[in-house]
LUMDRENKE-807040 format. One record per residue (C-alpha): x, y, z; residue in one letter; chain. Coordinates in pm, 1 decimal. Each point is the difference from the previous one (the first is absolute). Layout:
N
node px:X py:Y pz:Z residu:A chaine:A
...
% end
This chain:
336
node px:1508.1 py:-324.7 pz:-1561.4 residu:M chaine:A
node px:-167.7 py:-110.8 pz:326.3 residu:S chaine:A
node px:-144.2 py:-348.1 pz:-3.5 residu:K chaine:A
node px:-279.3 py:-174.6 pz:183.0 residu:R chaine:A
node px:-35.4 py:-361.6 pz:102.5 residu:L chaine:A
node px:-365.9 py:-93.7 pz:-37.5 residu:I chaine:A
node px:-124.3 py:-303.4 pz:188.5 residu:E chaine:A
node px:-353.1 py:-132.6 pz:7.3 residu:F chaine:A
node px:-173.0 py:-311.0 pz:131.0 residu:I chaine:A
node px:-307.4 py:-160.4 pz:-150.6 residu:L chaine:A
node px:-165.2 py:-341.8 pz:-50.7 residu:P chaine:A
node px:207.6 py:-244.7 pz:-203.9 residu:D chaine:A
node px:-297.8 py:-45.0 pz:-232.5 residu:S chaine:A
node px:91.8 py:340.3 pz:-147.3 residu:E chaine:A
node px:348.1 py:-108.6 pz:-108.8 residu:M chaine:A
node px:-88.0 py:-22.7 pz:-368.1 residu:S chaine:A
node px:-176.0 py:339.7 pz:16.3 residu:T chaine:A
node px:314.0 py:153.5 pz:147.3 residu:V chaine:A
node px:214.2 py:-140.4 pz:-280.0 residu:K chaine:A
node px:-241.2 py:124.3 pz:-265.6 residu:D chaine:A
node px:-10.6 py:347.1 pz:152.9 residu:L chaine:A
node px:378.8 py:23.3 pz:23.8 residu:F chaine:A
node px:31.2 py:-116.1 pz:-359.7 residu:K chaine:A
node px:-240.7 py:275.0 pz:-104.4 residu:E chaine:A
node px:208.3 py:255.1 pz:189.3 residu:L chaine:A
node px:331.3 py:-136.2 pz:-138.3 residu:D chaine:A
node px:108.7 py:-70.1 pz:356.1 residu:L chaine:A
node px:222.5 py:-301.4 pz:-52.3 residu:N chaine:A
node px:206.8 py:-12.0 pz:318.6 residu:V chaine:A
node px:-202.1 py:-100.6 pz:304.8 residu:F chaine:A
node px:6.7 py:-260.4 pz:274.2 residu:W chaine:A
node px:-276.2 py:-237.6 pz:109.4 residu:L chaine:A
node px:9.3 py:-177.2 pz:333.8 residu:E chaine:A
node px:-245.1 py:-233.4 pz:171.9 residu:Q chaine:A
node px:-37.2 py:143.5 pz:350.7 residu:V chaine:A
node px:-301.2 py:-186.9 pz:135.5 residu:L chaine:A
node px:-202.3 py:-299.1 pz:-105.4 residu:E chaine:A
node px:-215.9 py:208.8 pz:-233.6 residu:N chaine:A
node px:188.4 py:331.3 pz:-22.5 residu:K chaine:A
node px:278.5 py:128.2 pz:-222.8 residu:I chaine:A
node px:234.7 py:294.5 pz:40.3 residu:K chaine:A
node px:90.6 py:200.8 pz:-309.2 residu:V chaine:A
node px:294.8 py:241.0 pz:-4.6 residu:R chaine:A
node px:148.3 py:223.0 pz:-266.6 residu:F chaine:A
node px:215.3 py:311.7 pz:-38.0 residu:L chaine:A
node px:-117.7 py:313.3 pz:-176.2 residu:I chaine:A
node px:120.4 py:356.9 pz:-45.3 residu:N chaine:A
node px:-174.6 py:250.4 pz:225.0 residu:Q chaine:A
node px:-137.4 py:208.9 pz:-286.7 residu:D chaine:A
node px:-161.4 py:-302.0 pz:-167.5 residu:K chaine:A
node px:-156.8 py:-153.6 pz:308.2 residu:S chaine:A
node px:-343.5 py:161.2 pz:22.5 residu:E chaine:A
node px:-150.4 py:-130.2 pz:-325.1 residu:A chaine:A
node px:117.4 py:-354.3 pz:80.1 residu:V chaine:A
node px:-131.6 py:19.0 pz:355.5 residu:L chaine:A
node px:-333.4 py:119.6 pz:-135.6 residu:D chaine:A
node px:-24.0 py:-300.9 pz:-230.5 residu:R chaine:A
node px:86.2 py:-239.5 pz:282.5 residu:I chaine:A
node px:-258.8 py:155.5 pz:228.8 residu:E chaine:A
node px:-266.6 py:-6.5 pz:-268.5 residu:E chaine:A
node px:67.7 py:-370.7 pz:-61.1 residu:K chaine:A
node px:41.0 py:-133.8 pz:351.6 residu:F chaine:A
node px:-132.5 py:250.5 pz:257.7 residu:A chaine:A
node px:-323.1 py:-199.4 pz:39.7 residu:Q chaine:A
node px:182.2 py:-327.6 pz:63.8 residu:D chaine:A
node px:-22.6 py:-119.7 pz:358.0 residu:K chaine:A
node px:338.8 py:17.8 pz:166.8 residu:G chaine:A
node px:151.6 py:241.8 pz:-251.2 residu:F chaine:A
node px:270.6 py:218.3 pz:154.1 residu:N chaine:A
node px:252.2 py:226.9 pz:-171.6 residu:L chaine:A
node px:315.2 py:158.2 pz:142.1 residu:F chaine:A
node px:233.4 py:263.2 pz:-144.8 residu:I chaine:A
node px:364.4 py:17.4 pz:108.0 residu:F chaine:A
node px:252.7 py:268.5 pz:-85.2 residu:S chaine:A
node px:313.6 py:-157.9 pz:-147.3 residu:L chaine:A
node px:349.5 py:140.6 pz:43.6 residu:E chaine:A
node px:159.5 py:-203.1 pz:-282.8 residu:A chaine:A
node px:-32.0 py:-321.0 pz:-200.0 residu:S chaine:A
node px:231.3 py:-218.4 pz:-209.1 residu:L chaine:A
node px:-3.8 py:-75.9 pz:-282.9 residu:P chaine:A
node px:-157.0 py:312.7 pz:-146.8 residu:K chaine:A
node px:-193.5 py:-206.3 pz:-255.1 residu:E chaine:A
node px:-230.6 py:-122.4 pz:275.8 residu:Q chaine:A
node px:-204.4 py:318.5 pz:-36.1 residu:V chaine:A
node px:-231.0 py:-23.6 pz:-301.8 residu:D chaine:A
node px:-109.0 py:290.9 pz:-217.5 residu:D chaine:A
node px:-364.7 py:-83.5 pz:48.4 residu:V chaine:A
node px:-295.4 py:124.5 pz:-197.0 residu:K chaine:A
node px:-300.1 py:170.3 pz:148.0 residu:G chaine:A
node px:-243.8 py:-216.0 pz:-190.6 residu:G chaine:A
node px:-313.1 py:199.9 pz:-69.6 residu:D chaine:A
node px:131.6 py:272.3 pz:231.2 residu:D chaine:A
node px:318.7 py:101.6 pz:-179.7 residu:E chaine:A
node px:-98.9 py:368.1 pz:-9.7 residu:K chaine:A
node px:-30.3 py:6.7 pz:378.5 residu:H chaine:A
node px:328.7 py:-187.7 pz:40.7 residu:Q chaine:A
node px:173.4 py:254.3 pz:-224.6 residu:K chaine:A
node px:-135.7 py:278.2 pz:223.4 residu:K chaine:A
node px:155.2 py:-165.6 pz:304.5 residu:Q chaine:A
node px:331.7 py:-45.1 pz:-179.7 residu:E chaine:A
node px:9.5 py:364.8 pz:-109.9 residu:E chaine:A
node px:-50.7 py:124.7 pz:355.3 residu:T chaine:A
node px:223.3 py:-268.4 pz:160.8 residu:S chaine:A
node px:-247.6 py:-37.8 pz:281.3 residu:R chaine:A
node px:-58.3 py:-296.2 pz:224.9 residu:I chaine:A
node px:-309.1 py:-217.0 pz:-32.7 residu:S chaine:A
node px:-335.1 py:116.9 pz:131.9 residu:R chaine:A
node px:9.0 py:-274.1 pz:264.8 residu:E chaine:A
node px:330.9 py:124.3 pz:141.3 residu:E chaine:A
node px:-110.5 py:362.6 pz:-23.0 residu:L chaine:A
node px:-323.5 py:-76.7 pz:185.3 residu:Y chaine:A
node px:185.3 py:-188.1 pz:272.4 residu:E chaine:A
node px:247.7 py:284.6 pz:54.6 residu:E chaine:A
node px:-256.2 py:279.6 pz:3.1 residu:T chaine:A
node px:-237.8 py:-189.1 pz:228.2 residu:E chaine:A
node px:275.3 py:-19.6 pz:262.9 residu:K chaine:A
node px:14.8 py:379.2 pz:6.3 residu:G chaine:A
node px:-372.8 py:27.6 pz:68.4 residu:A chaine:A
node px:-0.5 py:-187.5 pz:330.0 residu:Q chaine:A
node px:-98.4 py:182.8 pz:316.1 residu:V chaine:A
node px:186.4 py:-151.4 pz:293.4 residu:N chaine:A
node px:192.2 py:109.8 pz:308.3 residu:A chaine:A
node px:318.1 py:62.6 pz:-198.6 residu:T chaine:A
node px:-180.9 py:216.5 pz:-254.7 residu:Y chaine:A
node px:-163.7 py:210.0 pz:271.9 residu:I chaine:A
node px:324.1 py:34.1 pz:196.7 residu:M chaine:A
node px:191.1 py:118.8 pz:-307.8 residu:L chaine:A
node px:-272.4 py:254.4 pz:-74.7 residu:I chaine:A
node px:13.9 py:131.9 pz:357.3 residu:V chaine:A
node px:380.2 py:20.3 pz:8.5 residu:L chaine:A
node px:27.2 py:164.4 pz:-341.1 residu:S chaine:A
node px:-266.1 py:256.1 pz:96.9 residu:T chaine:A
node px:179.3 py:95.4 pz:323.0 residu:V chaine:A
node px:336.5 py:29.4 pz:-174.8 residu:I chaine:A
node px:-148.5 py:204.0 pz:-285.3 residu:A chaine:A
node px:-177.9 py:231.7 pz:244.4 residu:A chaine:A
node px:325.5 py:66.3 pz:185.3 residu:V chaine:A
node px:185.7 py:61.9 pz:-326.6 residu:G chaine:A
node px:-266.2 py:240.6 pz:-124.5 residu:I chaine:A
node px:-15.7 py:182.3 pz:333.0 residu:A chaine:A
node px:375.2 py:61.7 pz:12.9 residu:V chaine:A
node px:18.5 py:54.6 pz:-378.1 residu:E chaine:A
node px:253.0 py:-280.4 pz:-49.4 residu:E chaine:A
node px:-4.4 py:-204.9 pz:-320.4 residu:T chaine:A
node px:186.3 py:-307.0 pz:128.6 residu:I chaine:A
node px:-270.4 py:-112.8 pz:249.1 residu:P chaine:A
node px:-265.7 py:42.8 pz:-271.2 residu:I chaine:A
node px:192.9 py:-220.5 pz:-241.3 residu:I chaine:A
node px:59.4 py:-250.3 pz:279.9 residu:G chaine:A
node px:-372.6 py:-8.1 pz:72.1 residu:A chaine:A
node px:-74.1 py:-57.7 pz:-368.3 residu:A chaine:A
node px:240.3 py:-296.0 pz:-4.4 residu:M chaine:A
node px:-204.0 py:-191.5 pz:256.2 residu:I chaine:A
node px:-350.5 py:114.6 pz:-100.6 residu:A chaine:A
node px:-178.4 py:-294.9 pz:-170.1 residu:P chaine:A
node px:-220.0 py:214.9 pz:-225.3 residu:L chaine:A
node px:106.7 py:-130.5 pz:-340.8 residu:L chaine:A
node px:-155.2 py:-346.4 pz:37.0 residu:G chaine:A
node px:-366.5 py:97.7 pz:54.3 residu:P chaine:A
node px:6.4 py:250.9 pz:-287.8 residu:N chaine:A
node px:150.3 py:-248.0 pz:-246.6 residu:V chaine:A
node px:-231.8 py:-278.8 pz:116.9 residu:A chaine:A
node px:-307.4 py:220.5 pz:-42.6 residu:F chaine:A
node px:108.6 py:95.3 pz:-352.4 residu:S chaine:A
node px:60.8 py:-362.9 pz:-93.7 residu:L chaine:A
node px:-343.6 py:-90.2 pz:136.0 residu:A chaine:A
node px:-155.9 py:265.8 pz:-224.3 residu:V chaine:A
node px:179.6 py:-134.7 pz:-307.7 residu:V chaine:A
node px:-95.6 py:-361.7 pz:80.6 residu:L chaine:A
node px:-354.6 py:87.0 pz:113.7 residu:N chaine:A
node px:79.8 py:-182.5 pz:324.0 residu:D chaine:A
node px:-236.7 py:138.0 pz:264.0 residu:F chaine:A
node px:144.2 py:-218.6 pz:274.7 residu:K chaine:A
node px:349.4 py:147.8 pz:-42.3 residu:L chaine:A
node px:-153.2 py:344.0 pz:-54.1 residu:M chaine:A
node px:-178.1 py:-16.2 pz:335.6 residu:K chaine:A
node px:305.0 py:-138.8 pz:178.3 residu:K chaine:A
node px:236.8 py:265.5 pz:-137.1 residu:S chaine:A
node px:-251.7 py:280.8 pz:58.6 residu:A chaine:A
node px:-29.0 py:-101.8 pz:365.1 residu:V chaine:A
node px:379.7 py:-6.2 pz:35.1 residu:A chaine:A
node px:31.9 py:341.8 pz:-163.4 residu:L chaine:A
node px:-278.6 py:155.7 pz:209.2 residu:I chaine:A
node px:147.4 py:-144.9 pz:320.3 residu:V chaine:A
node px:348.4 py:125.4 pz:-85.7 residu:G chaine:A
node px:-107.4 py:348.7 pz:-101.7 residu:L chaine:A
node px:-250.9 py:20.8 pz:284.6 residu:G chaine:A
node px:253.7 py:-90.1 pz:269.4 residu:I chaine:A
node px:247.7 py:249.2 pz:-146.6 residu:T chaine:A
node px:-254.5 py:281.6 pz:-2.8 residu:L chaine:A
node px:-143.3 py:-67.1 pz:347.2 residu:I chaine:A
node px:343.0 py:-39.8 pz:159.2 residu:L chaine:A
node px:122.9 py:318.2 pz:-169.4 residu:S chaine:A
node px:-299.8 py:191.7 pz:133.5 residu:I chaine:A
node px:71.2 py:-128.6 pz:352.0 residu:I chaine:A
node px:366.2 py:100.9 pz:-31.2 residu:I chaine:A
node px:-107.2 py:344.6 pz:-121.2 residu:G chaine:A
node px:-234.2 py:39.5 pz:297.8 residu:I chaine:A
node px:240.2 py:-127.1 pz:266.3 residu:V chaine:A
node px:317.1 py:166.1 pz:-127.1 residu:I chaine:A
node px:-59.5 py:360.6 pz:-93.4 residu:K chaine:A
node px:233.1 py:80.5 pz:-287.3 residu:F chaine:A
node px:36.9 py:349.0 pz:-138.9 residu:S chaine:A
node px:-39.1 py:-45.7 pz:-373.4 residu:F chaine:A
node px:59.5 py:284.9 pz:-245.8 residu:P chaine:A
node px:-275.1 py:121.4 pz:-231.2 residu:D chaine:A
node px:161.7 py:-179.7 pz:-298.4 residu:D chaine:A
node px:16.7 py:-329.6 pz:190.3 residu:F chaine:A
node px:-198.9 py:-197.3 pz:-257.0 residu:I chaine:A
node px:182.4 py:134.6 pz:-303.8 residu:T chaine:A
node px:347.9 py:-48.9 pz:140.7 residu:S chaine:A
node px:-2.3 py:-377.8 pz:32.7 residu:G chaine:A
node px:218.8 py:-274.4 pz:-131.0 residu:T chaine:A
node px:-228.5 py:-42.7 pz:-301.9 residu:I chaine:A
node px:-58.2 py:350.6 pz:-133.9 residu:A chaine:A
node px:-367.4 py:89.3 pz:-10.9 residu:A chaine:A
node px:-152.5 py:75.4 pz:-337.7 residu:G chaine:A
node px:17.6 py:-159.3 pz:-340.7 residu:F chaine:A
node px:349.4 py:-137.6 pz:61.5 residu:R chaine:A
node px:-144.5 py:-246.9 pz:246.5 residu:T chaine:A
node px:-217.8 py:-146.5 pz:-279.2 residu:I chaine:A
node px:309.5 py:-88.1 pz:-201.4 residu:V chaine:A
node px:168.7 py:-153.4 pz:305.1 residu:V chaine:A
node px:-305.2 py:-204.7 pz:100.2 residu:A chaine:A
node px:-65.8 py:-126.1 pz:-354.5 residu:L chaine:A
node px:363.2 py:-102.7 pz:-34.5 residu:S chaine:A
node px:-12.0 py:-173.1 pz:338.8 residu:A chaine:A
node px:-312.3 py:-193.1 pz:-100.2 residu:G chaine:A
node px:150.8 py:-118.7 pz:-327.7 residu:I chaine:A
node px:321.2 py:-100.7 pz:174.0 residu:A chaine:A
node px:-195.6 py:-187.9 pz:267.2 residu:G chaine:A
node px:-200.6 py:-198.4 pz:-254.3 residu:A chaine:A
node px:312.2 py:-78.5 pz:-203.6 residu:L chaine:A
node px:190.4 py:-111.6 pz:308.8 residu:A chaine:A
node px:-270.3 py:-254.2 pz:84.0 residu:F chaine:A
node px:-73.8 py:-113.2 pz:-355.5 residu:S chaine:A
node px:363.8 py:-60.2 pz:-95.7 residu:T chaine:A
node px:95.6 py:-169.2 pz:325.3 residu:G chaine:A
node px:252.5 py:273.0 pz:80.8 residu:A chaine:A
node px:66.6 py:126.0 pz:351.2 residu:S chaine:A
node px:-281.7 py:227.6 pz:111.4 residu:S chaine:A
node px:174.8 py:133.0 pz:311.4 residu:I chaine:A
node px:139.0 py:324.0 pz:-144.1 residu:M chaine:A
node px:-309.5 py:51.8 pz:-214.0 residu:V chaine:A
node px:-207.7 py:-41.0 pz:314.6 residu:G chaine:A
node px:198.3 py:284.0 pz:154.0 residu:V chaine:A
node px:-93.5 py:231.8 pz:-289.2 residu:V chaine:A
node px:-368.6 py:-92.7 pz:30.7 residu:V chaine:A
node px:9.3 py:46.9 pz:377.1 residu:A chaine:A
node px:170.2 py:339.1 pz:-36.6 residu:V chaine:A
node px:-282.2 py:103.2 pz:-232.0 residu:A chaine:A
node px:-268.7 py:-110.6 pz:247.5 residu:L chaine:A
node px:132.2 py:-3.5 pz:356.0 residu:L chaine:A
node px:132.4 py:357.3 pz:54.4 residu:P chaine:A
node px:-304.7 py:174.8 pz:-153.4 residu:P chaine:A
node px:-235.6 py:-217.0 pz:208.3 residu:L chaine:A
node px:198.1 py:62.4 pz:318.5 residu:V chaine:A
node px:-1.7 py:372.7 pz:-78.5 residu:R chaine:A
node px:-377.4 py:-13.3 pz:-39.4 residu:L chaine:A
node px:-34.6 py:-163.1 pz:340.7 residu:G chaine:A
node px:237.8 py:246.9 pz:163.5 residu:L chaine:A
node px:-179.1 py:309.2 pz:-132.3 residu:V chaine:A
node px:-333.8 py:-144.2 pz:113.5 residu:I chaine:A
node px:147.8 py:-67.6 pz:343.8 residu:G chaine:A
node px:142.9 py:352.4 pz:6.8 residu:E chaine:A
node px:-339.3 py:136.8 pz:-112.7 residu:E chaine:A
node px:157.2 py:179.2 pz:-295.6 residu:Q chaine:A
node px:-323.2 py:-22.3 pz:-195.9 residu:W chaine:A
node px:119.6 py:229.1 pz:-278.7 residu:A chaine:A
node px:258.6 py:-262.2 pz:-99.8 residu:S chaine:A
node px:-222.4 py:-310.2 pz:30.6 residu:V chaine:A
node px:-157.8 py:28.8 pz:-346.7 residu:W chaine:A
node px:335.3 py:33.1 pz:-175.3 residu:Q chaine:A
node px:143.9 py:-288.9 pz:200.3 residu:A chaine:A
node px:-300.2 py:-217.5 pz:-87.6 residu:F chaine:A
node px:34.4 py:78.8 pz:-372.2 residu:L chaine:A
node px:367.9 py:-93.2 pz:8.1 residu:L chaine:A
node px:-75.4 py:-337.8 pz:159.8 residu:V chaine:A
node px:-280.5 py:-79.1 pz:-242.7 residu:M chaine:A
node px:187.1 py:97.0 pz:-315.2 residu:V chaine:A
node px:290.3 py:-223.1 pz:102.5 residu:N chaine:A
node px:-230.3 py:-292.1 pz:75.5 residu:L chaine:A
node px:-187.3 py:39.4 pz:-328.9 residu:V chaine:A
node px:318.3 py:31.4 pz:-208.5 residu:C chaine:A
node px:159.5 py:-311.6 pz:150.7 residu:I chaine:A
node px:-308.0 py:-216.1 pz:-62.0 residu:N chaine:A
node px:-59.4 py:141.0 pz:-348.8 residu:L chaine:A
node px:359.2 py:-72.3 pz:-97.9 residu:A chaine:A
node px:-14.1 py:-355.4 pz:138.5 residu:C chaine:A
node px:-326.7 py:-86.5 pz:-178.0 residu:V chaine:A
node px:121.5 py:140.6 pz:-332.5 residu:V chaine:A
node px:332.3 py:-184.0 pz:30.3 residu:T chaine:A
node px:-160.4 py:-338.2 pz:73.5 residu:F chaine:A
node px:-259.8 py:52.5 pz:-273.7 residu:F chaine:A
node px:256.9 py:71.9 pz:-270.7 residu:F chaine:A
node px:221.2 py:-284.0 pz:120.4 residu:Q chaine:A
node px:-278.0 py:-235.5 pz:-100.3 residu:G chaine:A
node px:-87.7 py:-122.3 pz:349.3 residu:V chaine:A
node px:-337.4 py:-175.3 pz:-24.3 residu:R chaine:A
node px:-203.7 py:-283.6 pz:158.2 residu:P chaine:A
node px:64.6 py:-366.6 pz:-77.0 residu:V chaine:A
node px:-325.9 py:-77.0 pz:-175.2 residu:Y chaine:A
node px:-103.8 py:182.5 pz:-315.2 residu:K chaine:A
node px:-357.5 py:18.1 pz:125.7 residu:G chaine:A
node px:121.7 py:234.0 pz:275.7 residu:Q chaine:A
node px:185.7 py:235.0 pz:-232.5 residu:E chaine:A
node px:-297.2 py:221.4 pz:-86.6 residu:D chaine:A
node px:-76.1 py:66.7 pz:366.6 residu:G chaine:A
node px:366.2 py:68.0 pz:73.9 residu:A chaine:A
node px:29.0 py:237.8 pz:-294.1 residu:K chaine:A
node px:-308.3 py:190.5 pz:116.2 residu:K chaine:A
node px:129.9 py:41.2 pz:355.7 residu:T chaine:A
node px:342.7 py:103.8 pz:-137.1 residu:S chaine:A
node px:-149.4 py:267.0 pz:-225.8 residu:V chaine:A
node px:-235.5 py:111.8 pz:278.5 residu:L chaine:A
node px:289.2 py:16.8 pz:246.5 residu:G chaine:A
node px:216.5 py:202.8 pz:-237.6 residu:I chaine:A
node px:-292.5 py:231.8 pz:-77.6 residu:T chaine:A
node px:-83.1 py:60.8 pz:366.4 residu:V chaine:A
node px:362.8 py:58.2 pz:103.4 residu:W chaine:A
node px:56.0 py:230.2 pz:-299.4 residu:L chaine:A
node px:-312.2 py:199.6 pz:79.9 residu:F chaine:A
node px:111.1 py:38.4 pz:362.2 residu:L chaine:A
node px:349.2 py:102.2 pz:-111.7 residu:L chaine:A
node px:-140.6 py:274.2 pz:-223.6 residu:I chaine:A
node px:-235.9 py:110.4 pz:278.6 residu:L chaine:A
node px:275.5 py:26.3 pz:259.5 residu:F chaine:A
node px:235.4 py:165.2 pz:-249.7 residu:A chaine:A
node px:-261.9 py:270.2 pz:-60.5 residu:V chaine:A
node px:-49.8 py:44.5 pz:374.7 residu:L chaine:A
node px:375.5 py:24.0 pz:47.8 residu:I chaine:A
node px:16.5 py:266.1 pz:-270.0 residu:F chaine:A
node px:-269.7 py:208.6 pz:160.2 residu:F chaine:A
node px:164.4 py:-46.3 pz:340.8 residu:S chaine:A
node px:297.1 py:186.9 pz:-153.1 residu:R chaine:A
node px:274.4 py:-233.0 pz:110.5 residu:W chaine:A
% end
């Protein structure tokens, strides 16, 4: 079981409150250290799947204290084993049990990881450009290896997962940030693909759209939903998201590049089908991520925010599901 070393600093006047809280939580092994004239440092070990409820209680108690800071460290090992307490969730035992059942990391860690993937910087843009060029070449020469290689470097998983987490947490700041990253990434891919299609005149067959790496039609819905679930699980359990990111990128990047290429080639008869394929993949990935986070019990810190978060979660699931049904119907009538 993965462990976390939790460390927080607060005024020494709160020492007795800390001891009372830890007694309530049955957290008996912890360390207190005077770090400044009027500050104390508190440290304790906890299992990953029990961390969120305890962190919530600490934040509720001390977040308003001036100078309060909390840090979470991933721990490789600790001796003796008895140093890790089997803590209680206090009034939040139901939520703690939900975290234990899903073996996910705390909300704080999950937020930190997903937010990193929603940053638009020079590296993000460069990876989008490179992956688009490589994918376009692979599609043009009908080679699978370049397409997979492009998917390996395309940073498209992060913005999708971050947007879904923002929906579940009702966090409009993260929602805006991840939406910008996603729009920038998809926009650059589409525009660059159109330019490539205009400059380099490829001779694509009539079945160009339906002969891609991700088969067009209802099979792509299964692939995209699976990719979305895997992406959310990879982030929420702290597992490596590299290979999962490849699956998500394969579901998004080649169809989007194909859309740009057919627009650049002025193959207008194929544009509608290519657009539907891109949209159904995008919808499926986000629907799967939102549903996964929702049923994993991811929620805001404060109970007063839960109603708003639940409403945005249900609204998000409803909207994505409606769009999925809509695009599925359009796919059916497109006779893929």
